[in-house]
PDB file of the backbone (N, CA, C, O) and the ligand in Angstrom, with CONECT records:
HET     ZN  A 101       1
ATOM      1  N   MET A   1      -0.971 -64.707   3.978  1.00  0.00           N
ATOM      2  CA  MET A   1      -0.087 -63.754   4.212  1.00  0.00           C
ATOM      3  C   MET A   1       0.133 -62.452   3.413  1.00  0.00           C
ATOM      4  O   MET A   1       0.433 -61.356   3.886  1.00  0.00           O
ATOM      5  N   LEU A   2      -0.094 -62.804   1.970  1.00  0.00           N
ATOM      6  CA  LEU A   2      -0.198 -61.751   0.887  1.00  0.00           C
ATOM      7  C   LEU A   2      -1.359 -60.948   1.161  1.00  0.00           C
ATOM      8  O   LEU A   2      -1.350 -59.726   1.011  1.00  0.00           O
ATOM      9  N   ARG A   3      -2.513 -61.698   1.617  1.00  0.00           N
ATOM     10  CA  ARG A   3      -3.813 -61.015   1.712  1.00  0.00           C
ATOM     11  C   ARG A   3      -3.597 -59.984   3.059  1.00  0.00           C
ATOM     12  O   ARG A   3      -4.167 -58.895   3.126  1.00  0.00           O
ATOM     13  N   PHE A   4      -2.812 -60.426   3.969  1.00  0.00           N
ATOM     14  CA  PHE A   4      -2.513 -59.592   5.184  1.00  0.00           C
ATOM     15  C   PHE A   4      -1.877 -58.294   4.662  1.00  0.00           C
ATOM     16  O   PHE A   4      -2.436 -57.244   4.976  1.00  0.00           O
ATOM     17  N   ILE A   5      -0.796 -58.248   3.917  1.00  0.00           N
ATOM     18  CA  ILE A   5      -0.090 -57.433   3.362  1.00  0.00           C
ATOM     19  C   ILE A   5      -1.189 -56.498   2.656  1.00  0.00           C
ATOM     20  O   ILE A   5      -1.263 -55.316   2.993  1.00  0.00           O
ATOM     21  N   LEU A   6      -1.897 -56.936   1.843  1.00  0.00           N
ATOM     22  CA  LEU A   6      -2.558 -56.167   0.833  1.00  0.00           C
ATOM     23  C   LEU A   6      -3.725 -55.360   1.916  1.00  0.00           C
ATOM     24  O   LEU A   6      -4.164 -54.241   1.652  1.00  0.00           O
ATOM     25  N   LEU A   7      -4.038 -55.975   2.892  1.00  0.00           N
ATOM     26  CA  LEU A   7      -4.862 -55.349   3.936  1.00  0.00           C
ATOM     27  C   LEU A   7      -4.350 -54.211   4.565  1.00  0.00           C
ATOM     28  O   LEU A   7      -4.954 -53.161   4.784  1.00  0.00           O
ATOM     29  N   ALA A   8      -3.107 -54.517   4.861  1.00  0.00           N
ATOM     30  CA  ALA A   8      -2.378 -53.428   5.809  1.00  0.00           C
ATOM     31  C   ALA A   8      -2.112 -52.223   4.888  1.00  0.00           C
ATOM     32  O   ALA A   8      -2.082 -51.074   5.328  1.00  0.00           O
ATOM     33  N   LEU A   9      -1.908 -52.550   3.508  1.00  0.00           N
ATOM     34  CA  LEU A   9      -1.383 -51.505   2.533  1.00  0.00           C
ATOM     35  C   LEU A   9      -2.791 -50.707   2.435  1.00  0.00           C
ATOM     36  O   LEU A   9      -2.787 -49.476   2.445  1.00  0.00           O
ATOM     37  N   LEU A  10      -3.967 -51.430   2.342  1.00  0.00           N
ATOM     38  CA  LEU A  10      -5.137 -50.694   2.101  1.00  0.00           C
ATOM     39  C   LEU A  10      -5.495 -49.840   3.265  1.00  0.00           C
ATOM     40  O   LEU A  10      -5.886 -48.696   3.036  1.00  0.00           O
ATOM     41  N   LEU A  11      -5.408 -50.250   4.434  1.00  0.00           N
ATOM     42  CA  LEU A  11      -5.476 -49.552   5.642  1.00  0.00           C
ATOM     43  C   LEU A  11      -4.646 -48.314   5.586  1.00  0.00           C
ATOM     44  O   LEU A  11      -5.149 -47.221   5.845  1.00  0.00           O
ATOM     45  N   LEU A  12      -3.326 -48.454   5.238  1.00  0.00           N
ATOM     46  CA  LEU A  12      -2.419 -47.293   5.005  1.00  0.00           C
ATOM     47  C   LEU A  12      -2.769 -46.342   4.186  1.00  0.00           C
ATOM     48  O   LEU A  12      -2.479 -45.172   4.432  1.00  0.00           O
ATOM     49  N   LEU A  13      -3.477 -46.720   3.041  1.00  0.00           N
ATOM     50  CA  LEU A  13      -3.872 -46.048   1.962  1.00  0.00           C
ATOM     51  C   LEU A  13      -4.998 -44.993   2.772  1.00  0.00           C
ATOM     52  O   LEU A  13      -4.988 -43.763   2.715  1.00  0.00           O
ATOM     53  N   ILE A  14      -5.961 -45.864   3.538  1.00  0.00           N
ATOM     54  CA  ILE A  14      -7.087 -45.237   3.852  1.00  0.00           C
ATOM     55  C   ILE A  14      -6.590 -44.166   4.923  1.00  0.00           C
ATOM     56  O   ILE A  14      -6.984 -43.001   4.873  1.00  0.00           O
ATOM     57  N   ALA A  15      -5.781 -44.587   5.811  1.00  0.00           N
ATOM     58  CA  ALA A  15      -5.306 -43.580   6.808  1.00  0.00           C
ATOM     59  C   ALA A  15      -4.898 -42.345   6.340  1.00  0.00           C
ATOM     60  O   ALA A  15      -5.346 -41.261   6.714  1.00  0.00           O
ATOM     61  N   ARG A  16      -3.872 -42.571   5.355  1.00  0.00           N
ATOM     62  CA  ARG A  16      -3.464 -41.485   4.654  1.00  0.00           C
ATOM     63  C   ARG A  16      -4.505 -40.340   3.850  1.00  0.00           C
ATOM     64  O   ARG A  16      -4.308 -39.126   3.803  1.00  0.00           O
ATOM     65  N   ALA A  17      -5.408 -40.928   3.371  1.00  0.00           N
ATOM     66  CA  ALA A  17      -6.402 -40.330   2.742  1.00  0.00           C
ATOM     67  C   ALA A  17      -7.083 -39.394   3.702  1.00  0.00           C
ATOM     68  O   ALA A  17      -7.312 -38.186   3.636  1.00  0.00           O
ATOM     69  N   PHE A  18      -7.401 -40.519   4.827  1.00  0.00           N
ATOM     70  CA  PHE A  18      -8.257 -39.689   5.857  1.00  0.00           C
ATOM     71  C   PHE A  18      -7.274 -38.534   6.647  1.00  0.00           C
ATOM     72  O   PHE A  18      -7.825 -37.536   7.112  1.00  0.00           O
ATOM     73  N   TRP A  19      -5.977 -38.689   6.762  1.00  0.00           N
ATOM     74  CA  TRP A  19      -5.324 -37.596   7.397  1.00  0.00           C
ATOM     75  C   TRP A  19      -5.295 -36.447   6.051  1.00  0.00           C
ATOM     76  O   TRP A  19      -5.659 -35.304   6.326  1.00  0.00           O
ATOM     77  N   ARG A  20      -5.009 -36.648   5.086  1.00  0.00           N
ATOM     78  CA  ARG A  20      -5.089 -35.549   4.146  1.00  0.00           C
ATOM     79  C   ARG A  20      -6.338 -34.738   4.012  1.00  0.00           C
ATOM     80  O   ARG A  20      -6.323 -33.522   3.820  1.00  0.00           O
ATOM     81  N   LEU A  21      -7.481 -35.504   4.127  1.00  0.00           N
ATOM     82  CA  LEU A  21      -8.904 -34.964   4.275  1.00  0.00           C
ATOM     83  C   LEU A  21      -8.894 -34.090   5.621  1.00  0.00           C
ATOM     84  O   LEU A  21      -9.305 -32.930   5.652  1.00  0.00           O
ATOM     85  N   MET A  22      -8.461 -34.666   6.549  1.00  0.00           N
ATOM     86  CA  MET A  22      -8.518 -33.835   7.730  1.00  0.00           C
ATOM     87  C   MET A  22      -7.605 -32.483   7.913  1.00  0.00           C
ATOM     88  O   MET A  22      -7.934 -31.550   8.645  1.00  0.00           O
ATOM     89  N   ASP A  23      -6.405 -32.528   7.130  1.00  0.00           N
ATOM     90  CA  ASP A  23      -5.525 -31.434   6.960  1.00  0.00           C
ATOM     91  C   ASP A  23      -6.494 -30.499   6.325  1.00  0.00           C
ATOM     92  O   ASP A  23      -6.739 -29.370   6.751  1.00  0.00           O
ATOM     93  N   GLY A  24      -7.000 -31.026   5.324  1.00  0.00           N
ATOM     94  CA  GLY A  24      -8.024 -30.082   4.406  1.00  0.00           C
ATOM     95  C   GLY A  24      -9.072 -29.476   5.066  1.00  0.00           C
ATOM     96  O   GLY A  24      -9.349 -28.311   4.781  1.00  0.00           O
ATOM     97  N   VAL A  25      -9.720 -30.095   5.930  1.00  0.00           N
ATOM     98  CA  VAL A  25     -10.801 -29.517   6.762  1.00  0.00           C
ATOM     99  C   VAL A  25     -10.126 -28.950   7.861  1.00  0.00           C
ATOM    100  O   VAL A  25     -11.028 -28.471   8.547  1.00  0.00           O
ATOM    101  N   ILE A  26      -9.154 -28.756   8.359  1.00  0.00           N
ATOM    102  CA  ILE A  26      -8.566 -27.984   9.552  1.00  0.00           C
ATOM    103  C   ILE A  26      -8.146 -26.740   8.649  1.00  0.00           C
ATOM    104  O   ILE A  26      -8.471 -25.614   9.026  1.00  0.00           O
ATOM    105  N   GLU A  27      -7.503 -26.898   7.583  1.00  0.00           N
ATOM    106  CA  GLU A  27      -7.178 -25.539   6.717  1.00  0.00           C
ATOM    107  C   GLU A  27      -8.171 -24.827   6.197  1.00  0.00           C
ATOM    108  O   GLU A  27      -8.023 -23.642   5.898  1.00  0.00           O
ATOM    109  N   ALA A  28      -9.373 -25.530   6.025  1.00  0.00           N
ATOM    110  CA  ALA A  28     -10.471 -24.721   5.558  1.00  0.00           C
ATOM    111  C   ALA A  28     -11.000 -24.108   6.854  1.00  0.00           C
ATOM    112  O   ALA A  28     -11.284 -22.921   6.697  1.00  0.00           O
ATOM    113  N   ALA A  29     -11.193 -24.522   7.964  1.00  0.00           N
ATOM    114  CA  ALA A  29     -11.653 -24.178   9.122  1.00  0.00           C
ATOM    115  C   ALA A  29     -10.867 -22.773   9.588  1.00  0.00           C
ATOM    116  O   ALA A  29     -11.379 -21.661   9.715  1.00  0.00           O
ATOM    117  N   GLY A  30      -9.432 -23.167   9.811  1.00  0.00           N
ATOM    118  CA  GLY A  30      -8.800 -22.231  10.408  1.00  0.00           C
ATOM    119  C   GLY A  30      -7.775 -21.291   9.421  1.00  0.00           C
ATOM    120  O   GLY A  30      -6.972 -20.424   9.763  1.00  0.00           O
ATOM    121  N   GLY A  31      -8.091 -21.768   8.150  1.00  0.00           N
ATOM    122  CA  GLY A  31      -7.014 -21.223   7.188  1.00  0.00           C
ATOM    123  C   GLY A  31      -7.759 -19.990   6.664  1.00  0.00           C
ATOM    124  O   GLY A  31      -6.970 -19.178   6.180  1.00  0.00           O
ATOM    125  N   THR A  32      -8.978 -19.626   6.617  1.00  0.00           N
ATOM    126  CA  THR A  32      -9.784 -18.418   5.999  1.00  0.00           C
ATOM    127  C   THR A  32      -9.027 -17.285   6.756  1.00  0.00           C
ATOM    128  O   THR A  32      -8.534 -16.412   6.042  1.00  0.00           O
ATOM    129  N   THR A  33      -8.882 -17.189   7.981  1.00  0.00           N
ATOM    130  CA  THR A  33      -8.396 -15.855   8.549  1.00  0.00           C
ATOM    131  C   THR A  33      -6.863 -15.798   8.316  1.00  0.00           C
ATOM    132  O   THR A  33      -6.276 -14.722   8.204  1.00  0.00           O
ATOM    133  N   ARG A  34      -6.189 -17.101   8.243  1.00  0.00           N
ATOM    134  CA  ARG A  34      -4.756 -16.912   7.972  1.00  0.00           C
ATOM    135  C   ARG A  34      -4.484 -16.425   6.421  1.00  0.00           C
ATOM    136  O   ARG A  34      -3.542 -15.693   6.117  1.00  0.00           O
ATOM    137  N   SER A  35      -5.327 -16.875   5.605  1.00  0.00           N
ATOM    138  CA  SER A  35      -5.061 -16.430   4.304  1.00  0.00           C
ATOM    139  C   SER A  35      -5.733 -14.954   3.962  1.00  0.00           C
ATOM    140  O   SER A  35      -5.486 -14.356   2.915  1.00  0.00           O
ATOM    141  N   ARG A  36      -6.499 -14.519   4.853  1.00  0.00           N
ATOM    142  CA  ARG A  36      -6.916 -13.167   4.781  1.00  0.00           C
ATOM    143  C   ARG A  36      -5.875 -12.415   5.488  1.00  0.00           C
ATOM    144  O   ARG A  36      -5.614 -11.299   5.038  1.00  0.00           O
ATOM    145  N   ALA A  37      -5.297 -12.790   6.416  1.00  0.00           N
ATOM    146  CA  ALA A  37      -3.985 -11.973   7.044  1.00  0.00           C
ATOM    147  C   ALA A  37      -2.873 -11.884   5.997  1.00  0.00           C
ATOM    148  O   ALA A  37      -2.188 -10.867   5.894  1.00  0.00           O
ATOM    149  N   LYS A  38      -2.695 -12.987   5.202  1.00  0.00           N
ATOM    150  CA  LYS A  38      -1.671 -13.039   4.299  1.00  0.00           C
ATOM    151  C   LYS A  38      -2.011 -12.144   3.172  1.00  0.00           C
ATOM    152  O   LYS A  38      -1.111 -11.394   2.794  1.00  0.00           O
ATOM    153  N   SER A  39      -3.254 -12.087   2.517  1.00  0.00           N
ATOM    154  CA  SER A  39      -3.565 -11.021   1.682  1.00  0.00           C
ATOM    155  C   SER A  39      -3.506  -9.627   2.136  1.00  0.00           C
ATOM    156  O   SER A  39      -3.233  -8.746   1.319  1.00  0.00           O
ATOM    157  N   SER A  40      -3.732  -9.355   3.336  1.00  0.00           N
ATOM    158  CA  SER A  40      -3.582  -8.013   3.654  1.00  0.00           C
ATOM    159  C   SER A  40      -2.197  -7.607   4.107  1.00  0.00           C
ATOM    160  O   SER A  40      -1.941  -6.403   4.147  1.00  0.00           O
ATOM    161  N   ALA A  41      -1.210  -8.558   4.477  1.00  0.00           N
ATOM    162  CA  ALA A  41       0.055  -8.468   4.661  1.00  0.00           C
ATOM    163  C   ALA A  41       0.803  -8.024   3.208  1.00  0.00           C
ATOM    164  O   ALA A  41       1.698  -7.187   3.084  1.00  0.00           O
ATOM    165  N   LYS A  42       0.220  -8.769   2.233  1.00  0.00           N
ATOM    166  CA  LYS A  42       0.506  -8.332   0.830  1.00  0.00           C
ATOM    167  C   LYS A  42       0.284  -7.121   0.273  1.00  0.00           C
ATOM    168  O   LYS A  42       1.163  -6.537  -0.360  1.00  0.00           O
ATOM    169  N   SER A  43      -0.995  -6.604   0.473  1.00  0.00           N
ATOM    170  CA  SER A  43      -1.410  -5.229   0.079  1.00  0.00           C
ATOM    171  C   SER A  43      -0.675  -4.186   0.920  1.00  0.00           C
ATOM    172  O   SER A  43      -0.422  -3.085   0.431  1.00  0.00           O
ATOM    173  N   SER A  44      -0.301  -4.519   2.259  1.00  0.00           N
ATOM    174  CA  SER A  44       0.536  -3.444   2.834  1.00  0.00           C
ATOM    175  C   SER A  44       2.029  -3.675   2.545  1.00  0.00           C
ATOM    176  O   SER A  44       2.880  -3.061   3.188  1.00  0.00           O
ATOM    177  N   ALA A  45       2.340  -4.517   1.627  1.00  0.00           N
ATOM    178  CA  ALA A  45       3.748  -4.613   1.202  1.00  0.00           C
ATOM    179  C   ALA A  45       4.134  -3.359   0.349  1.00  0.00           C
ATOM    180  O   ALA A  45       5.244  -2.826   0.348  1.00  0.00           O
ATOM    181  N   VAL A  46       3.034  -2.970  -0.382  1.00  0.00           N
ATOM    182  CA  VAL A  46       3.141  -1.520  -1.128  1.00  0.00           C
ATOM    183  C   VAL A  46       2.844  -0.539   0.158  1.00  0.00           C
ATOM    184  O   VAL A  46       1.720  -0.441   0.651  1.00  0.00           O
ATOM    185  N   LYS A  47       3.830   0.071   0.568  1.00  0.00           N
ATOM    186  CA  LYS A  47       3.640   1.040   1.580  1.00  0.00           C
ATOM    187  C   LYS A  47       2.981   2.361   1.122  1.00  0.00           C
ATOM    188  O   LYS A  47       3.353   3.109   0.218  1.00  0.00           O
ATOM    189  N   LEU A  48       1.844   2.490   2.007  1.00  0.00           N
ATOM    190  CA  LEU A  48       0.866   3.489   1.915  1.00  0.00           C
ATOM    191  C   LEU A  48       1.489   4.480   2.893  1.00  0.00           C
ATOM    192  O   LEU A  48       2.129   4.139   3.887  1.00  0.00           O
ATOM    193  N   VAL A  49       1.234   5.801   2.505  1.00  0.00           N
ATOM    194  CA  VAL A  49       1.625   7.091   3.708  1.00  0.00           C
ATOM    195  C   VAL A  49       0.532   7.646   3.584  1.00  0.00           C
ATOM    196  O   VAL A  49      -0.191   7.521   2.595  1.00  0.00           O
ATOM    197  N   ARG A  50       0.274   8.349   4.607  1.00  0.00           N
ATOM    198  CA  ARG A  50      -0.698   9.188   5.186  1.00  0.00           C
ATOM    199  C   ARG A  50      -0.593  10.646   4.881  1.00  0.00           C
ATOM    200  O   ARG A  50       0.253  11.372   5.404  1.00  0.00           O
ATOM    201  N   ASP A  51      -1.522  11.067   3.977  1.00  0.00           N
ATOM    202  CA  ASP A  51      -1.684  12.496   3.628  1.00  0.00           C
ATOM    203  C   ASP A  51      -1.866  13.151   5.031  1.00  0.00           C
ATOM    204  O   ASP A  51      -2.793  12.733   5.725  1.00  0.00           O
ATOM    205  N   PRO A  52      -1.009  14.206   5.540  1.00  0.00           N
ATOM    206  CA  PRO A  52      -0.933  14.816   6.660  1.00  0.00           C
ATOM    207  C   PRO A  52      -2.180  15.894   6.878  1.00  0.00           C
ATOM    208  O   PRO A  52      -2.503  16.320   7.986  1.00  0.00           O
ATOM    209  N   ILE A  53      -2.799  16.246   5.675  1.00  0.00           N
ATOM    210  CA  ILE A  53      -3.861  17.082   5.734  1.00  0.00           C
ATOM    211  C   ILE A  53      -5.134  16.585   6.027  1.00  0.00           C
ATOM    212  O   ILE A  53      -5.772  16.963   7.010  1.00  0.00           O
ATOM    213  N   CYS A  54      -5.579  15.664   5.135  1.00  0.00           N
ATOM    214  CA  CYS A  54      -6.831  14.932   4.968  1.00  0.00           C
ATOM    215  C   CYS A  54      -6.873  13.564   5.616  1.00  0.00           C
ATOM    216  O   CYS A  54      -7.907  12.963   5.907  1.00  0.00           O
ATOM    217  N   GLY A  55      -5.675  13.151   5.802  1.00  0.00           N
ATOM    218  CA  GLY A  55      -5.779  11.657   6.408  1.00  0.00           C
ATOM    219  C   GLY A  55      -5.759  10.665   5.319  1.00  0.00           C
ATOM    220  O   GLY A  55      -5.417   9.564   5.752  1.00  0.00           O
ATOM    221  N   THR A  56      -5.963  10.671   4.282  1.00  0.00           N
ATOM    222  CA  THR A  56      -5.988   9.692   3.242  1.00  0.00           C
ATOM    223  C   THR A  56      -4.756   8.953   2.958  1.00  0.00           C
ATOM    224  O   THR A  56      -3.687   9.546   2.814  1.00  0.00           O
ATOM    225  N   TYR A  57      -4.861   7.734   2.875  1.00  0.00           N
ATOM    226  CA  TYR A  57      -3.665   6.903   2.495  1.00  0.00           C
ATOM    227  C   TYR A  57      -3.284   6.935   1.011  1.00  0.00           C
ATOM    228  O   TYR A  57      -4.152   6.677   0.177  1.00  0.00           O
ATOM    229  N   VAL A  58      -2.255   7.184   0.701  1.00  0.00           N
ATOM    230  CA  VAL A  58      -1.767   7.327  -0.720  1.00  0.00           C
ATOM    231  C   VAL A  58      -0.426   6.609  -0.933  1.00  0.00           C
ATOM    232  O   VAL A  58       0.435   6.476  -0.063  1.00  0.00           O
ATOM    233  N   ALA A  59      -0.341   6.075  -2.450  1.00  0.00           N
ATOM    234  CA  ALA A  59       0.762   5.227  -2.530  1.00  0.00           C
ATOM    235  C   ALA A  59       1.626   6.472  -3.022  1.00  0.00           C
ATOM    236  O   ALA A  59       1.194   7.425  -3.670  1.00  0.00           O
ATOM    237  N   PRO A  60       3.060   6.253  -2.540  1.00  0.00           N
ATOM    238  CA  PRO A  60       3.892   7.306  -2.705  1.00  0.00           C
ATOM    239  C   PRO A  60       4.420   7.482  -4.067  1.00  0.00           C
ATOM    240  O   PRO A  60       5.083   8.438  -4.466  1.00  0.00           O
ATOM    241  N   GLY A  61       4.005   6.329  -4.808  1.00  0.00           N
ATOM    242  CA  GLY A  61       4.517   6.166  -6.454  1.00  0.00           C
ATOM    243  C   GLY A  61       3.878   7.100  -7.204  1.00  0.00           C
ATOM    244  O   GLY A  61       4.488   7.652  -8.119  1.00  0.00           O
ATOM    245  N   ASN A  62       2.545   7.414  -6.920  1.00  0.00           N
ATOM    246  CA  ASN A  62       1.650   8.148  -7.668  1.00  0.00           C
ATOM    247  C   ASN A  62       0.990   9.386  -6.986  1.00  0.00           C
ATOM    248  O   ASN A  62      -0.121   9.817  -7.294  1.00  0.00           O
ATOM    249  N   ALA A  63       1.838   9.930  -5.981  1.00  0.00           N
ATOM    250  CA  ALA A  63       1.367  10.974  -4.981  1.00  0.00           C
ATOM    251  C   ALA A  63       2.014  12.101  -5.036  1.00  0.00           C
ATOM    252  O   ALA A  63       3.214  12.119  -5.308  1.00  0.00           O
ATOM    253  N   LEU A  64       1.438  13.012  -4.830  1.00  0.00           N
ATOM    254  CA  LEU A  64       2.025  14.505  -4.659  1.00  0.00           C
ATOM    255  C   LEU A  64       3.145  14.411  -3.593  1.00  0.00           C
ATOM    256  O   LEU A  64       2.869  13.678  -2.643  1.00  0.00           O
ATOM    257  N   SER A  65       4.280  14.977  -3.571  1.00  0.00           N
ATOM    258  CA  SER A  65       4.963  14.991  -2.392  1.00  0.00           C
ATOM    259  C   SER A  65       5.845  16.431  -2.363  1.00  0.00           C
ATOM    260  O   SER A  65       6.269  17.114  -3.295  1.00  0.00           O
ATOM    261  N   SER A  66       5.945  16.608  -0.881  1.00  0.00           N
ATOM    262  CA  SER A  66       6.790  17.918  -0.568  1.00  0.00           C
ATOM    263  C   SER A  66       7.737  17.609   0.350  1.00  0.00           C
ATOM    264  O   SER A  66       7.350  16.941   1.309  1.00  0.00           O
ATOM    265  N   SER A  67       8.951  17.941   0.302  1.00  0.00           N
ATOM    266  CA  SER A  67       9.762  17.597   1.599  1.00  0.00           C
ATOM    267  C   SER A  67      10.005  18.754   2.456  1.00  0.00           C
ATOM    268  O   SER A  67      10.466  19.799   1.998  1.00  0.00           O
ATOM    269  N   ALA A  68       9.712  18.597   3.670  1.00  0.00           N
ATOM    270  CA  ALA A  68       9.558  19.513   4.615  1.00  0.00           C
ATOM    271  C   ALA A  68      10.411  19.088   5.940  1.00  0.00           C
ATOM    272  O   ALA A  68      10.098  18.133   6.650  1.00  0.00           O
ATOM    273  N   GLY A  69      11.517  19.924   6.163  1.00  0.00           N
ATOM    274  CA  GLY A  69      12.395  19.434   7.368  1.00  0.00           C
ATOM    275  C   GLY A  69      12.947  18.103   7.257  1.00  0.00           C
ATOM    276  O   GLY A  69      12.952  17.271   8.164  1.00  0.00           O
ATOM    277  N   GLY A  70      13.478  17.927   5.922  1.00  0.00           N
ATOM    278  CA  GLY A  70      14.077  16.577   5.565  1.00  0.00           C
ATOM    279  C   GLY A  70      13.204  15.445   5.595  1.00  0.00           C
ATOM    280  O   GLY A  70      13.714  14.344   5.387  1.00  0.00           O
ATOM    281  N   THR A  71      11.880  15.530   5.834  1.00  0.00           N
ATOM    282  CA  THR A  71      10.981  14.427   5.845  1.00  0.00           C
ATOM    283  C   THR A  71       9.960  14.607   4.471  1.00  0.00           C
ATOM    284  O   THR A  71       9.332  15.632   4.205  1.00  0.00           O
ATOM    285  N   LEU A  72       9.962  13.636   3.861  1.00  0.00           N
ATOM    286  CA  LEU A  72       8.836  13.665   2.396  1.00  0.00           C
ATOM    287  C   LEU A  72       7.870  13.317   3.037  1.00  0.00           C
ATOM    288  O   LEU A  72       7.742  12.382   3.828  1.00  0.00           O
ATOM    289  N   HIS A  73       6.961  14.304   2.597  1.00  0.00           N
ATOM    290  CA  HIS A  73       5.202  14.012   2.773  1.00  0.00           C
ATOM    291  C   HIS A  73       4.524  13.787   1.439  1.00  0.00           C
ATOM    292  O   HIS A  73       4.874  14.351   0.403  1.00  0.00           O
ATOM    293  N   HIS A  74       3.619  13.003   1.529  1.00  0.00           N
ATOM    294  CA  HIS A  74       2.936  12.694   0.394  1.00  0.00           C
ATOM    295  C   HIS A  74       1.403  13.189   0.516  1.00  0.00           C
ATOM    296  O   HIS A  74       0.733  13.190   1.548  1.00  0.00           O
ATOM    297  N   PHE A  75       1.033  13.575  -0.667  1.00  0.00           N
ATOM    298  CA  PHE A  75      -0.495  14.153  -0.493  1.00  0.00           C
ATOM    299  C   PHE A  75      -1.352  13.524  -1.537  1.00  0.00           C
ATOM    300  O   PHE A  75      -0.838  13.150  -2.592  1.00  0.00           O
ATOM    301  N   CYS A  76      -2.698  13.376  -1.297  1.00  0.00           N
ATOM    302  CA  CYS A  76      -3.452  13.110  -2.319  1.00  0.00           C
ATOM    303  C   CYS A  76      -3.736  13.844  -3.364  1.00  0.00           C
ATOM    304  O   CYS A  76      -4.065  13.284  -4.410  1.00  0.00           O
ATOM    305  N   SER A  77      -3.669  15.090  -3.287  1.00  0.00           N
ATOM    306  CA  SER A  77      -3.928  16.087  -4.224  1.00  0.00           C
ATOM    307  C   SER A  77      -3.086  17.529  -4.124  1.00  0.00           C
ATOM    308  O   SER A  77      -2.338  17.757  -3.172  1.00  0.00           O
ATOM    309  N   GLU A  78      -3.288  18.442  -5.182  1.00  0.00           N
ATOM    310  CA  GLU A  78      -2.431  19.389  -4.960  1.00  0.00           C
ATOM    311  C   GLU A  78      -2.790  20.462  -4.014  1.00  0.00           C
ATOM    312  O   GLU A  78      -1.976  21.208  -3.471  1.00  0.00           O
ATOM    313  N   LYS A  79      -4.229  20.485  -3.839  1.00  0.00           N
ATOM    314  CA  LYS A  79      -4.952  21.142  -2.903  1.00  0.00           C
ATOM    315  C   LYS A  79      -4.440  20.898  -1.392  1.00  0.00           C
ATOM    316  O   LYS A  79      -4.256  21.847  -0.628  1.00  0.00           O
ATOM    317  N   CYS A  80      -4.208  19.450  -0.988  1.00  0.00           N
ATOM    318  CA  CYS A  80      -3.607  19.422   0.320  1.00  0.00           C
ATOM    319  C   CYS A  80      -2.209  19.628   0.391  1.00  0.00           C
ATOM    320  O   CYS A  80      -1.778  19.920   1.507  1.00  0.00           O
ATOM    321  N   ARG A  81      -1.285  19.533  -0.674  1.00  0.00           N
ATOM    322  CA  ARG A  81       0.059  19.812  -0.763  1.00  0.00           C
ATOM    323  C   ARG A  81       0.003  21.431  -0.255  1.00  0.00           C
ATOM    324  O   ARG A  81       0.588  21.837   0.749  1.00  0.00           O
ATOM    325  N   THR A  82      -0.734  22.181  -1.062  1.00  0.00           N
ATOM    326  CA  THR A  82      -0.530  23.582  -0.939  1.00  0.00           C
ATOM    327  C   THR A  82      -1.169  24.146   0.484  1.00  0.00           C
ATOM    328  O   THR A  82      -0.822  25.207   1.003  1.00  0.00           O
ATOM    329  N   GLU A  83      -2.170  23.240   1.021  1.00  0.00           N
ATOM    330  CA  GLU A  83      -2.464  23.476   2.408  1.00  0.00           C
ATOM    331  C   GLU A  83      -1.213  23.200   3.249  1.00  0.00           C
ATOM    332  O   GLU A  83      -0.752  24.088   3.966  1.00  0.00           O
ATOM    333  N   PHE A  84      -0.682  22.044   3.177  1.00  0.00           N
ATOM    334  CA  PHE A  84       0.194  21.820   4.007  1.00  0.00           C
ATOM    335  C   PHE A  84       1.572  22.715   3.924  1.00  0.00           C
ATOM    336  O   PHE A  84       2.276  22.955   4.905  1.00  0.00           O
ATOM    337  N   VAL A  85       1.829  23.160   2.610  1.00  0.00           N
ATOM    338  CA  VAL A  85       3.013  24.086   2.541  1.00  0.00           C
ATOM    339  C   VAL A  85       2.586  25.463   3.289  1.00  0.00           C
ATOM    340  O   VAL A  85       3.409  26.098   3.949  1.00  0.00           O
ATOM    341  N   ARG A  86       1.499  25.794   3.166  1.00  0.00           N
ATOM    342  CA  ARG A  86       0.794  26.825   3.782  1.00  0.00           C
ATOM    343  C   ARG A  86       0.789  26.867   5.197  1.00  0.00           C
ATOM    344  O   ARG A  86       0.995  27.920   5.799  1.00  0.00           O
ATOM    345  N   GLY A  87       0.589  25.894   5.713  1.00  0.00           N
ATOM    346  CA  GLY A  87       0.400  25.754   7.147  1.00  0.00           C
ATOM    347  C   GLY A  87       1.714  25.571   7.690  1.00  0.00           C
ATOM    348  O   GLY A  87       1.836  26.076   8.806  1.00  0.00           O
ATOM    349  N   ARG A  88       2.849  24.935   7.183  1.00  0.00           N
ATOM    350  CA  ARG A  88       4.193  25.069   7.520  1.00  0.00           C
ATOM    351  C   ARG A  88       4.827  26.411   7.518  1.00  0.00           C
ATOM    352  O   ARG A  88       5.654  26.708   8.380  1.00  0.00           O
ATOM    353  N   LYS A  89       4.507  27.144   6.680  1.00  0.00           N
ATOM    354  CA  LYS A  89       5.048  28.509   6.363  1.00  0.00           C
ATOM    355  C   LYS A  89       4.362  29.343   7.610  1.00  0.00           C
ATOM    356  O   LYS A  89       5.080  30.101   8.262  1.00  0.00           O
ATOM    357  N   ALA A  90       2.923  29.189   7.945  1.00  0.00           N
ATOM    358  CA  ALA A  90       2.206  29.955   8.880  1.00  0.00           C
ATOM    359  C   ALA A  90       3.019  29.453  10.182  1.00  0.00           C
ATOM    360  O   ALA A  90       3.342  30.327  10.986  1.00  0.00           O
ATOM    361  N   GLY A  91       3.372  28.127  10.452  1.00  0.00           N
ATOM    362  CA  GLY A  91       4.015  27.712  11.850  1.00  0.00           C
ATOM    363  C   GLY A  91       5.208  28.263  11.923  1.00  0.00           C
ATOM    364  O   GLY A  91       5.496  28.702  13.036  1.00  0.00           O
ATOM    365  N   SER A  92       6.162  28.404  10.911  1.00  0.00           N
ATOM    366  CA  SER A  92       7.459  28.825  11.096  1.00  0.00           C
ATOM    367  C   SER A  92       7.508  30.286  11.244  1.00  0.00           C
ATOM    368  O   SER A  92       8.412  30.824  11.883  1.00  0.00           O
ATOM    369  N   ALA A  93       6.515  30.980  10.641  1.00  0.00           N
ATOM    370  CA  ALA A  93       6.725  32.527  10.770  1.00  0.00           C
ATOM    371  C   ALA A  93       6.173  33.068  12.042  1.00  0.00           C
ATOM    372  O   ALA A  93       6.260  34.271  12.290  1.00  0.00           O
TER     373      ALA A  93
HETATM  374 ZN    ZN A 101      -5.679  14.794   1.021  1.00  0.00          ZN2+
END
């Protein structure tokens, strides 16, 4: 009887180890895209805004900005901001 219990316990341990292994394999096979999506979501958590002049994505924290018509625009460089302001003035005139 004791032998049977030990055998059952051993089988249970083997089954558990097997399932853990299978979980690992499944995660390794399908998890690469999932973790990639996670990391891309993380990087987009820092919201990037598009420079309306050249189309470059800039982080608002360290970008030049100009508020026009109540909307704050961000630019990669002084050149783009100047161009944007000039363009706006030309458009409104
Ligand atoms: Zn730019």
